[in-house]
N, C-alpha and C positions, 0 to 999 in steps of 0.2 A: 479727832485728828486736827481739826482747825485750831483747837485750844493749844495743842502742842506746837503747831506752826506759829501761833501768835507769840508764845513764850520764846521759842527758838529765835524768831525774827527779832524780838526785842533784844535778846542777848547779842546776836550777831551784829545788829546795828550799833549797839553800845560799843562792842569790841572794835568795830570798824572806825567809829568816830574817835575813840581813844587812840587807836593806832595811827590815825592821821593827825593827831594833835588837835582835833576839833572838839573842844570841851563844851562849846555851845550846843552842838548836836548831841553830844553825850548826855548832857543834862536832860534832853527830851526823852531819854530812855531810863531815867532814874526814878525810883519810887517817890510818889507824891509826898508821903510823910517825911522822908529824908529831906526833900527839897524845902518843905515848910519849916524845918528846923534850921537848915543851913542856907536859907534863901538870900542872905546878904553876903555870903562868902563868895570869893572869887573862884574862877575855874581851877585855880591852883590846888584847891582843896581836893577836887576829884583827882587831879594828877598825883597828889601826895598819897591818897588812899589806894591808888592803883599802881603805885611805884613798885618796881621789881618784877612786873609781869610784862613780857614782850608780847603785847597785844597783836602785833603784826603776824605772829605765829600761833595765835590762839585758835583752837579747834574745839567746837562743841562736841561733847562726848555723849552725855546722857543727862537725865534728870530724875529726881526723886520727889514725889509729892510729900509735903509736910503739912498739908491742910487744903481746904477747898480753894483758897486764894493765895497759896504760897507754894513754891517749889524750889528745891535746891538744884542748881545746875552744876554739872561736872564738866570741866574743860581742861584740855591739855595744852601745854606749851613745851614743845620738845618732849623730854622725858618726865617733866614735872606735871602733876595734876593739881588743879585748883578747884575750889568750889565757891559759889556765890548764890545768894538767895534772890529770887524774883518774887515780887508781891503784886497782886492785882488789886488796885484800889479805885474806887469811884471818886474819892477825894481823900485828902490827908486824914489819917486815922479812921478811914472807912473802907475796910477791905470788902471786895465784892467782885464777882466774875463779870459784872456788867461794866466794870471800869477798864483801865489799861494797865498792862504789865510794866513793871519798872525794876531795875537792878537796885539793890541796896548796897551802895559802895562799901559800907562798913563790914559787910559779910564776905568780902573777897579775901580768901586766905588759902594757903596750901592745904590740899586734901589729906586727911590723916585717916583713911579708911582701910 
């Protein structure tokens, strides 16, 4: 149960930060590998990747395991459902449950299930 709470907390904190326009806080909830690739990019990159989602109305719905250290989150915004992937990493390119969960911003998209 604690594992699910950690993942959900990560997603909720990310959504809250984005909805408040606090992209510095949002970066703290992003996957380490993604940050290692885009480390020099400005917070506007995150804003661009999450554009079109009204994060103030985002509601966590459920999740689907895709591996030991990865999970797909389903969330709704009004009548639309979206998905995004959370990955647990010890360090960039090193998945592991001993690490921290982070949202992969590239994976945010409308759910087609």
